[in-house]
N, C-alpha and C positions, 0 to 999 in steps of 0.2 A: 525354730517355731515349735511350740508344743500345743497339742489339741486333745480334747477329750471327746470320744465318740463311742457309740455302740457299733458292733459289727458281728457278722456271722462268718465263721471260718469255713471257706469253700475248699481249700486245698492246703496240704502240708508237704513241704519238701525238707528232708533232713539234711543238715549241713554239719559235717564233723561228727563228734560224738554226742553232743547234747543240744545243739542249736537247730532252729527251724526257720525257714522262710514261709510265711503264711500268706495266702491269698484271702483277703477280707472283703466282704461286701458291706459298705457303710453308707448311711443315709447322707452324710455331709460330703464325702470324698469320692463316692462311687466305689469301684473295684480297685484295690491297692495291694501292693506287696509290702509286707512288714517283717522285719527281722525280730525273732523272739529268742534272745540269747539264753541258753541254759534251760529252755522250757521243757526239755525232755527228761530232766532230772526230777525225780519224785518230790524232792524237798524244795524245789525251786518255786518261787512265789507265782510264777506264770503257768505252772504245770496244768492246773485244773481248768484254766480258762482258755487254753490254746489248743484244745483238742478239735478234731474234725467235727463240724456241725455244732460247735459251741457258740452260743449267742452271748456275747460278753461286753462289758464296758472296758474300753481301752484308753490308756493315756499314751499318746504317740508323740514322738519327736521326728521331725523331717530331716532326712539326710540328702545327699546329692542325687541319688538314684532310687532310694527306698526309704521307707519309714522304719523307725525303731520302736518297739513296744517297751515302755518303761514300767507300766503297771497294767494289770488286768483283773477283772472280777467277773465271775460267771453270773449271768442272769437266767439262762435257760440252756439245758442240754437235751439231747434227743437220743438217749442211750438205747431206747427200744428199737431204733432203726436197725440195730445189729441182730435183731431176733431172727432174721432170715436173709438168705442171699437176695431174694426178690426185693425186699424193702431197702436193704443197704445199696443194692445196685441202682435202684431208681433214685435214691437220694444222691448218689454220686453223679448220676446223669443230670439231675436238676441243677446241682451245683456247677457242673461243667457248662451247662447252658448259661447260667447266670454270669459266670466268669467270662465267657466268650462275648456276652452281650455288652459288657463293660459300660453300663448305663452312665449318662451324665448325672451329676449330683441332683439335678432337678427331678430326674426320674428314678434315682437310686432308692429313695425312701419307699416309694410305692412297690418297686420290685422286691425290696427286702421284706416288706410286709407280706407280699404274695408268697415268697419262698418260705418264710417262717410259717405261714398258715398251711402250706402244702406239707412241710415237714411234720407239723403237728398232726395233721390229719393222717399222714402216713404212719407216724410212730404210734399213734393211738388206735390205729385200724378203724378210723371213722368213715373212711371211704375206700373203695377199691383202688389198688395201685394204678390200674389202667385209667380210671377216671381222674385221679390226681395228675397223672402224666398229661392227659389231654388238657386239663384245666390250665396247668402251668404253660404248656406250649402255646396255647391260643392267647391266654390273658397276658402273658409277657410280651407277645407281639403287639397287642393292643396298647399296652403301656409304652412300648417303644415307638408308637406312631404308625403301626402297620395294621390298622383296622380293616378287615375285609368288608366288602360291600355285601351285606347279608340280609338286607331288608326285603328284596324282591328279585325276581329273575331279571337279569340284565337285558334279555332279549324281548320279553313280552310283558314284564311287570307283574307276573303271577307271584302271589305271596306264599301260597301253600297249595297242597293237593298233589299227591303222588311223590315220587322220588325227585331229588334235586342233585345238582353237581356244584361243588365249590372248586373252581379252578385254583390249584395251589399256587401257581405263578402269577396269574392275573388278579386273583383275589376277588372274583365276582361269582355270583350265583347264576345257574342256568336251570330252568325246569327240565323235566324229562324230554319234552317235545323239542325245546330249543337245543338241548344237548344232542339229541338224535340228529337234528339238522346239521350239526357241526361234526357228526360222527364221533361223539365223545360219550363215554359211559357215565351213568350217574354214580355217585358215591355217598349219598346221604338219603336215608329214609326219614320218615316224619319225626321219629324220636330223636335221631341224630341231629336233624336240622333245628329242632327246638333247643337241644342242649347247646349247639353251636351258638345260637343267638343269645341264649342265657349267659354263657361264659363271656361273651363279648360285651354284653350290655348290662348285666346285673350289678347292683351295688355290692361293695366288698363284703358286707355282712350276710349277703344272700348267695354268694358265689358258688358255694358247695351244695346248695339246697336243690338238688335234683337227682333223680335216679333214672337208670336206663336198663332196658332189656339187653342181654348179652350181645345179640346181633347188632343192635343200634350202637352199643358201646364200642364194638369192634370197628364199625364204620367210622364213628367219631374219632377213634384213636388213629386210624390210618390217615384221615383228613388232617387232623391237628398236627401230626408228625410231618406230613408232606408240606403243609403250609409253613411250618416253622423252618424246616430245612431249606425250603426254597429261598429264604431270606437270610440264612446263616452263611458265614464266610467259609466254613468247613464243617464236615460231618463230625459230630462228637465221637471221640474215641470209645466212649463207654456204651454207645448205642448198640453195637453188634452183640456184645455180651448180654446187655439188658434184654434183648429180644429172645435170647435163649432161656431166660429164667422167668420172664414175666408171664403170669397166668392170665 
């Protein structure tokens, strides 16, 4: 069977002298492995379209355990991601999260759009890396069906006023008073709570349209990471290094 699809290269594994096994995020097939024979040779027809973070059009043939790339043409590259260790490390982390999520085809298209938008914002320095990280961590969970209960305090129904706590495992909000009664610290100030709700509820074209003070962004970042990791099967290998370089 042969199929034409777009896809983003999430991972490259060299095989032999010039072959690669690519991990692709595609809208029709989800996350797949695909063999790109000879793609490491400069004169090979696959070379320019099979690099890391290349968004390309692929013609694929299915095999017993993997797909084979017959043809590929670049649609978008993100070369600016390599401008710093910070941006390249964050991009690798986001790609690792996407590969681990392995979304079903019904969800893969939305996740692909989210990741492409995050990589664009990161490569063009349109938003701070920490903000992009938080957006992807939270929004990807929403797309996967893990929407936190963020409308009001689960204890008393309070909508706003003072600090709040998002429980990373239970996915519910508690106001400061209700959190104190359970002997739990708050982790969201007013700005971080607003951003949390925005990321989860905003339309796609408005997703990145918010700014935060550094203190609020730091709180949001800790909450988004904890919420995502609480639902992940394993901790991403790239996270520890990312934390050493992320400003």
